[in-house]
PyMOL commands that place a pseudoatom at each C-alpha (Angstrom):
pseudoatom trace, name=CA, resn=UNK, resi=1, chain=A, elem=C, hetatm=0, pos=[0.054, -75.677, 34.762]
pseudoatom trace, name=CA, resn=UNK, resi=2, chain=A, elem=C, hetatm=0, pos=[0.870, -75.825, 38.748]
pseudoatom trace, name=CA, resn=UNK, resi=3, chain=A, elem=C, hetatm=0, pos=[4.017, -73.522, 38.066]
pseudoatom trace, name=CA, resn=UNK, resi=4, chain=A, elem=C, hetatm=0, pos=[1.126, -70.857, 36.448]
pseudoatom trace, name=CA, resn=UNK, resi=5, chain=A, elem=C, hetatm=0, pos=[-0.588, -71.440, 40.274]
pseudoatom trace, name=CA, resn=UNK, resi=6, chain=A, elem=C, hetatm=0, pos=[2.030, -71.344, 42.766]
pseudoatom trace, name=CA, resn=UNK, resi=7, chain=A, elem=C, hetatm=0, pos=[3.818, -68.782, 41.205]
pseudoatom trace, name=CA, resn=UNK, resi=8, chain=A, elem=C, hetatm=0, pos=[0.192, -66.981, 40.514]
pseudoatom trace, name=CA, resn=UNK, resi=9, chain=A, elem=C, hetatm=0, pos=[-1.088, -67.348, 44.165]
pseudoatom trace, name=CA, resn=UNK, resi=10, chain=A, elem=C, hetatm=0, pos=[2.355, -66.616, 45.770]
pseudoatom trace, name=CA, resn=UNK, resi=11, chain=A, elem=C, hetatm=0, pos=[2.017, -63.097, 44.150]
pseudoatom trace, name=CA, resn=UNK, resi=12, chain=A, elem=C, hetatm=0, pos=[-1.550, -63.167, 45.064]
pseudoatom trace, name=CA, resn=UNK, resi=13, chain=A, elem=C, hetatm=0, pos=[-0.838, -63.474, 48.655]
pseudoatom trace, name=CA, resn=UNK, resi=14, chain=A, elem=C, hetatm=0, pos=[2.556, -61.489, 48.224]
pseudoatom trace, name=CA, resn=UNK, resi=15, chain=A, elem=C, hetatm=0, pos=[-0.053, -58.124, 47.184]
pseudoatom trace, name=CA, resn=UNK, resi=16, chain=A, elem=C, hetatm=0, pos=[-3.089, -59.027, 49.456]
pseudoatom trace, name=CA, resn=UNK, resi=17, chain=A, elem=C, hetatm=0, pos=[-0.650, -59.285, 52.455]
pseudoatom trace, name=CA, resn=UNK, resi=18, chain=A, elem=C, hetatm=0, pos=[0.994, -56.070, 51.190]
pseudoatom trace, name=CA, resn=UNK, resi=19, chain=A, elem=C, hetatm=0, pos=[-2.218, -54.308, 51.366]
pseudoatom trace, name=CA, resn=UNK, resi=20, chain=A, elem=C, hetatm=0, pos=[-3.224, -55.323, 54.529]
pseudoatom trace, name=CA, resn=UNK, resi=21, chain=A, elem=C, hetatm=0, pos=[0.196, -54.331, 56.267]
pseudoatom trace, name=CA, resn=UNK, resi=22, chain=A, elem=C, hetatm=0, pos=[0.220, -50.882, 54.446]
pseudoatom trace, name=CA, resn=UNK, resi=23, chain=A, elem=C, hetatm=0, pos=[-3.626, -50.024, 55.653]
pseudoatom trace, name=CA, resn=UNK, resi=24, chain=A, elem=C, hetatm=0, pos=[-2.652, -50.802, 59.245]
pseudoatom trace, name=CA, resn=UNK, resi=25, chain=A, elem=C, hetatm=0, pos=[0.538, -48.609, 58.544]
pseudoatom trace, name=CA, resn=UNK, resi=26, chain=A, elem=C, hetatm=0, pos=[-1.372, -45.655, 57.235]
pseudoatom trace, name=CA, resn=UNK, resi=27, chain=A, elem=C, hetatm=0, pos=[-3.598, -46.231, 59.818]
pseudoatom trace, name=CA, resn=UNK, resi=28, chain=A, elem=C, hetatm=0, pos=[-1.029, -46.021, 62.636]
pseudoatom trace, name=CA, resn=UNK, resi=29, chain=A, elem=C, hetatm=0, pos=[0.859, -43.199, 60.860]
pseudoatom trace, name=CA, resn=UNK, resi=30, chain=A, elem=C, hetatm=0, pos=[-2.601, -41.052, 61.099]
pseudoatom trace, name=CA, resn=UNK, resi=31, chain=A, elem=C, hetatm=0, pos=[-3.641, -41.397, 64.296]
pseudoatom trace, name=CA, resn=UNK, resi=32, chain=A, elem=C, hetatm=0, pos=[-6.018, -39.816, 66.051]
pseudoatom trace, name=CA, resn=UNK, resi=33, chain=A, elem=C, hetatm=0, pos=[-8.925, -41.368, 63.704]
pseudoatom trace, name=CA, resn=UNK, resi=34, chain=A, elem=C, hetatm=0, pos=[-11.207, -37.923, 63.764]
pseudoatom trace, name=CA, resn=UNK, resi=35, chain=A, elem=C, hetatm=0, pos=[-13.814, -37.302, 60.770]
pseudoatom trace, name=CA, resn=UNK, resi=36, chain=A, elem=C, hetatm=0, pos=[-11.908, -33.976, 59.787]
pseudoatom trace, name=CA, resn=UNK, resi=37, chain=A, elem=C, hetatm=0, pos=[-10.337, -32.881, 56.830]
pseudoatom trace, name=CA, resn=UNK, resi=38, chain=A, elem=C, hetatm=0, pos=[-6.749, -32.892, 59.135]
pseudoatom trace, name=CA, resn=UNK, resi=39, chain=A, elem=C, hetatm=0, pos=[-7.380, -36.889, 59.392]
pseudoatom trace, name=CA, resn=UNK, resi=40, chain=A, elem=C, hetatm=0, pos=[-7.882, -37.021, 55.636]
pseudoatom trace, name=CA, resn=UNK, resi=41, chain=A, elem=C, hetatm=0, pos=[-4.784, -35.168, 55.000]
pseudoatom trace, name=CA, resn=UNK, resi=42, chain=A, elem=C, hetatm=0, pos=[-2.520, -37.092, 57.365]
pseudoatom trace, name=CA, resn=UNK, resi=43, chain=A, elem=C, hetatm=0, pos=[-4.432, -40.524, 55.694]
pseudoatom trace, name=CA, resn=UNK, resi=44, chain=A, elem=C, hetatm=0, pos=[-3.202, -39.097, 52.199]
pseudoatom trace, name=CA, resn=UNK, resi=45, chain=A, elem=C, hetatm=0, pos=[0.145, -38.061, 53.006]
pseudoatom trace, name=CA, resn=UNK, resi=46, chain=A, elem=C, hetatm=0, pos=[1.714, -41.302, 53.773]
pseudoatom trace, name=CA, resn=UNK, resi=47, chain=A, elem=C, hetatm=0, pos=[3.250, -43.242, 51.795]
pseudoatom trace, name=CA, resn=UNK, resi=48, chain=A, elem=C, hetatm=0, pos=[1.890, -46.456, 53.104]
pseudoatom trace, name=CA, resn=UNK, resi=49, chain=A, elem=C, hetatm=0, pos=[-1.829, -46.127, 51.418]
pseudoatom trace, name=CA, resn=UNK, resi=50, chain=A, elem=C, hetatm=0, pos=[-0.533, -45.762, 47.960]
pseudoatom trace, name=CA, resn=UNK, resi=51, chain=A, elem=C, hetatm=0, pos=[1.409, -48.635, 48.635]
pseudoatom trace, name=CA, resn=UNK, resi=52, chain=A, elem=C, hetatm=0, pos=[-2.002, -50.243, 49.834]
pseudoatom trace, name=CA, resn=UNK, resi=53, chain=A, elem=C, hetatm=0, pos=[-3.988, -49.320, 46.484]
pseudoatom trace, name=CA, resn=UNK, resi=54, chain=A, elem=C, hetatm=0, pos=[-0.904, -50.508, 45.029]
pseudoatom trace, name=CA, resn=UNK, resi=55, chain=A, elem=C, hetatm=0, pos=[-1.115, -54.172, 46.322]
pseudoatom trace, name=CA, resn=UNK, resi=56, chain=A, elem=C, hetatm=0, pos=[-4.960, -53.917, 45.961]
pseudoatom trace, name=CA, resn=UNK, resi=57, chain=A, elem=C, hetatm=0, pos=[-4.638, -52.968, 42.113]
pseudoatom trace, name=CA, resn=UNK, resi=58, chain=A, elem=C, hetatm=0, pos=[-1.954, -55.959, 41.846]
pseudoatom trace, name=CA, resn=UNK, resi=59, chain=A, elem=C, hetatm=0, pos=[-3.852, -58.617, 43.609]
pseudoatom trace, name=CA, resn=UNK, resi=60, chain=A, elem=C, hetatm=0, pos=[-7.163, -57.388, 41.488]
pseudoatom trace, name=CA, resn=UNK, resi=61, chain=A, elem=C, hetatm=0, pos=[-5.135, -58.586, 38.418]
pseudoatom trace, name=CA, resn=UNK, resi=62, chain=A, elem=C, hetatm=0, pos=[-3.467, -61.510, 39.833]
pseudoatom trace, name=CA, resn=UNK, resi=63, chain=A, elem=C, hetatm=0, pos=[-6.959, -62.574, 40.773]
pseudoatom trace, name=CA, resn=UNK, resi=64, chain=A, elem=C, hetatm=0, pos=[-8.272, -62.093, 37.372]
pseudoatom trace, name=CA, resn=UNK, resi=65, chain=A, elem=C, hetatm=0, pos=[-5.256, -63.898, 35.744]
pseudoatom trace, name=CA, resn=UNK, resi=66, chain=A, elem=C, hetatm=0, pos=[-5.849, -67.335, 38.200]
pseudoatom trace, name=CA, resn=UNK, resi=67, chain=A, elem=C, hetatm=0, pos=[-9.402, -67.118, 37.651]
pseudoatom trace, name=CA, resn=UNK, resi=68, chain=A, elem=C, hetatm=0, pos=[-9.151, -67.496, 33.693]
pseudoatom trace, name=CA, resn=UNK, resi=69, chain=A, elem=C, hetatm=0, pos=[-6.985, -70.935, 34.274]
pseudoatom trace, name=CA, resn=UNK, resi=70, chain=A, elem=C, hetatm=0, pos=[-7.976, -72.413, 37.946]
pseudoatom trace, name=CA, resn=UNK, resi=71, chain=A, elem=C, hetatm=0, pos=[-11.169, -73.925, 39.006]
pseudoatom trace, name=CA, resn=UNK, resi=72, chain=A, elem=C, hetatm=0, pos=[-13.327, -70.936, 40.954]
pseudoatom trace, name=CA, resn=UNK, resi=73, chain=A, elem=C, hetatm=0, pos=[-14.080, -72.672, 44.409]
pseudoatom trace, name=CA, resn=UNK, resi=74, chain=A, elem=C, hetatm=0, pos=[-10.383, -74.564, 45.133]
pseudoatom trace, name=CA, resn=UNK, resi=75, chain=A, elem=C, hetatm=0, pos=[-9.133, -70.747, 44.084]
pseudoatom trace, name=CA, resn=UNK, resi=76, chain=A, elem=C, hetatm=0, pos=[-11.320, -68.800, 45.989]
pseudoatom trace, name=CA, resn=UNK, resi=77, chain=A, elem=C, hetatm=0, pos=[-10.914, -71.145, 49.173]
pseudoatom trace, name=CA, resn=UNK, resi=78, chain=A, elem=C, hetatm=0, pos=[-7.154, -70.576, 48.746]
pseudoatom trace, name=CA, resn=UNK, resi=79, chain=A, elem=C, hetatm=0, pos=[-7.452, -66.423, 48.241]
pseudoatom trace, name=CA, resn=UNK, resi=80, chain=A, elem=C, hetatm=0, pos=[-8.218, -66.341, 51.877]
pseudoatom trace, name=CA, resn=UNK, resi=81, chain=A, elem=C, hetatm=0, pos=[-4.410, -67.948, 52.531]
pseudoatom trace, name=CA, resn=UNK, resi=82, chain=A, elem=C, hetatm=0, pos=[-4.210, -64.265, 53.022]
pseudoatom trace, name=CA, resn=UNK, resi=83, chain=A, elem=C, hetatm=0, pos=[-5.432, -64.882, 56.740]
pseudoatom trace, name=CA, resn=UNK, resi=84, chain=A, elem=C, hetatm=0, pos=[-2.643, -66.589, 58.091]
pseudoatom trace, name=CA, resn=UNK, resi=85, chain=A, elem=C, hetatm=0, pos=[-0.363, -65.105, 56.002]
pseudoatom trace, name=CA, resn=UNK, resi=86, chain=A, elem=C, hetatm=0, pos=[-1.239, -60.945, 57.649]
pseudoatom trace, name=CA, resn=UNK, resi=87, chain=A, elem=C, hetatm=0, pos=[-1.534, -62.840, 60.726]
pseudoatom trace, name=CA, resn=UNK, resi=88, chain=A, elem=C, hetatm=0, pos=[1.884, -63.806, 60.251]
pseudoatom trace, name=CA, resn=UNK, resi=89, chain=A, elem=C, hetatm=0, pos=[3.361, -60.575, 59.177]
pseudoatom trace, name=CA, resn=UNK, resi=90, chain=A, elem=C, hetatm=0, pos=[1.353, -58.920, 61.781]
pseudoatom trace, name=CA, resn=UNK, resi=91, chain=A, elem=C, hetatm=0, pos=[3.257, -60.925, 64.243]
pseudoatom trace, name=CA, resn=UNK, resi=92, chain=A, elem=C, hetatm=0, pos=[6.591, -59.418, 62.896]
pseudoatom trace, name=CA, resn=UNK, resi=93, chain=A, elem=C, hetatm=0, pos=[5.404, -56.277, 62.030]
pseudoatom trace, name=CA, resn=UNK, resi=94, chain=A, elem=C, hetatm=0, pos=[3.226, -55.112, 64.724]
pseudoatom trace, name=CA, resn=UNK, resi=95, chain=A, elem=C, hetatm=0, pos=[3.978, -57.918, 67.380]
pseudoatom trace, name=CA, resn=UNK, resi=96, chain=A, elem=C, hetatm=0, pos=[0.708, -59.003, 67.774]
pseudoatom trace, name=CA, resn=UNK, resi=97, chain=A, elem=C, hetatm=0, pos=[0.537, -62.091, 69.281]
pseudoatom trace, name=CA, resn=UNK, resi=98, chain=A, elem=C, hetatm=0, pos=[-0.128, -65.567, 67.628]
pseudoatom trace, name=CA, resn=UNK, resi=99, chain=A, elem=C, hetatm=0, pos=[-2.350, -67.084, 69.895]
pseudoatom trace, name=CA, resn=UNK, resi=100, chain=A, elem=C, hetatm=0, pos=[-3.159, -71.018, 70.211]
pseudoatom trace, name=CA, resn=UNK, resi=101, chain=A, elem=C, hetatm=0, pos=[-6.828, -70.132, 68.834]
pseudoatom trace, name=CA, resn=UNK, resi=102, chain=A, elem=C, hetatm=0, pos=[-5.107, -68.325, 65.908]
pseudoatom trace, name=CA, resn=UNK, resi=103, chain=A, elem=C, hetatm=0, pos=[-3.062, -71.168, 65.034]
pseudoatom trace, name=CA, resn=UNK, resi=104, chain=A, elem=C, hetatm=0, pos=[-5.704, -73.824, 65.275]
pseudoatom trace, name=CA, resn=UNK, resi=105, chain=A, elem=C, hetatm=0, pos=[-7.490, -70.904, 63.049]
pseudoatom trace, name=CA, resn=UNK, resi=106, chain=A, elem=C, hetatm=0, pos=[-4.889, -70.775, 60.535]
pseudoatom trace, name=CA, resn=UNK, resi=107, chain=A, elem=C, hetatm=0, pos=[-4.674, -75.078, 60.168]
pseudoatom trace, name=CA, resn=UNK, resi=108, chain=A, elem=C, hetatm=0, pos=[-8.068, -74.935, 59.622]
pseudoatom trace, name=CA, resn=UNK, resi=109, chain=A, elem=C, hetatm=0, pos=[-7.684, -72.547, 57.051]
pseudoatom trace, name=CA, resn=UNK, resi=110, chain=A, elem=C, hetatm=0, pos=[-5.002, -74.398, 55.098]
pseudoatom trace, name=CA, resn=UNK, resi=111, chain=A, elem=C, hetatm=0, pos=[-6.552, -77.778, 55.812]
pseudoatom trace, name=CA, resn=UNK, resi=112, chain=A, elem=C, hetatm=0, pos=[-10.172, -76.906, 54.011]
pseudoatom trace, name=CA, resn=UNK, resi=113, chain=A, elem=C, hetatm=0, pos=[-7.842, -75.464, 50.870]
pseudoatom trace, name=CA, resn=UNK, resi=114, chain=A, elem=C, hetatm=0, pos=[-5.597, -78.570, 50.959]
pseudoatom trace, name=CA, resn=UNK, resi=115, chain=A, elem=C, hetatm=0, pos=[-9.035, -80.945, 51.309]
pseudoatom trace, name=CA, resn=UNK, resi=116, chain=A, elem=C, hetatm=0, pos=[-10.733, -78.655, 48.347]
pseudoatom trace, name=CA, resn=UNK, resi=117, chain=A, elem=C, hetatm=0, pos=[-7.428, -78.881, 46.128]
pseudoatom trace, name=CA, resn=UNK, resi=118, chain=A, elem=C, hetatm=0, pos=[-7.930, -82.786, 46.556]
pseudoatom trace, name=CA, resn=UNK, resi=119, chain=A, elem=C, hetatm=0, pos=[-11.452, -82.423, 45.889]
pseudoatom trace, name=CA, resn=UNK, resi=120, chain=A, elem=C, hetatm=0, pos=[-10.895, -81.021, 42.719]
pseudoatom trace, name=CA, resn=UNK, resi=121, chain=A, elem=C, hetatm=0, pos=[-8.390, -82.748, 41.675]
pseudoatom trace, name=CA, resn=UNK, resi=122, chain=A, elem=C, hetatm=0, pos=[-10.105, -86.552, 41.956]
pseudoatom trace, name=CA, resn=UNK, resi=123, chain=A, elem=C, hetatm=0, pos=[-13.111, -84.213, 40.208]
pseudoatom trace, name=CA, resn=UNK, resi=124, chain=A, elem=C, hetatm=0, pos=[-11.318, -83.267, 37.081]
pseudoatom trace, name=CA, resn=UNK, resi=125, chain=A, elem=C, hetatm=0, pos=[-9.911, -87.208, 37.001]
pseudoatom trace, name=CA, resn=UNK, resi=126, chain=A, elem=C, hetatm=0, pos=[-13.362, -88.501, 37.002]
pseudoatom trace, name=CA, resn=UNK, resi=127, chain=A, elem=C, hetatm=0, pos=[-14.050, -86.364, 34.682]
pseudoatom trace, name=CA, resn=UNK, resi=128, chain=A, elem=C, hetatm=0, pos=[-11.028, -87.396, 32.255]
pseudoatom trace, name=CA, resn=UNK, resi=129, chain=A, elem=C, hetatm=0, pos=[-12.018, -91.235, 32.734]
pseudoatom trace, name=CA, resn=UNK, resi=130, chain=A, elem=C, hetatm=0, pos=[-15.530, -90.612, 31.999]
pseudoatom trace, name=CA, resn=UNK, resi=131, chain=A, elem=C, hetatm=0, pos=[-13.989, -88.946, 28.834]
pseudoatom trace, name=CA, resn=UNK, resi=132, chain=A, elem=C, hetatm=0, pos=[-11.791, -91.682, 27.910]
pseudoatom trace, name=CA, resn=UNK, resi=133, chain=A, elem=C, hetatm=0, pos=[-14.582, -93.928, 28.373]
pseudoatom trace, name=CA, resn=UNK, resi=134, chain=A, elem=C, hetatm=0, pos=[-17.222, -92.139, 26.504]
pseudoatom trace, name=CA, resn=UNK, resi=135, chain=A, elem=C, hetatm=0, pos=[-14.320, -92.092, 23.454]
for i in range(1, 135): cmd.bond("trace and resi %d" % i, "trace and resi %d" % (i + 1))
show_as sticks, trace
zoom trace
């Protein structure tokens, strides 16, 4: 089961990060932002917009598969690791700066996910002990 979660969340992060990064690339290549047909055509003639859509479709199906088995609280929190992966990819692809405050935020996100996972593990262990005692 652990392997299922690791692969599933890795895929979810990959698809989410691909979607976010591709939308940014679409926005860059469709400049300038204008409310007219020309801008819409620039958006939909960019391959990045279709890669972004594919990323979100992949994320949706991966998320649905994960939710069949994963506890929703920790799973929802873990899905927010995309904030960290998008930050890292943005630094590489778009030369965005990773500031100290962003690093602190990323540490809090990862720490919160770890604490939620540990709490869920403890709850499951306590439920299993309780079930063993009642049998």
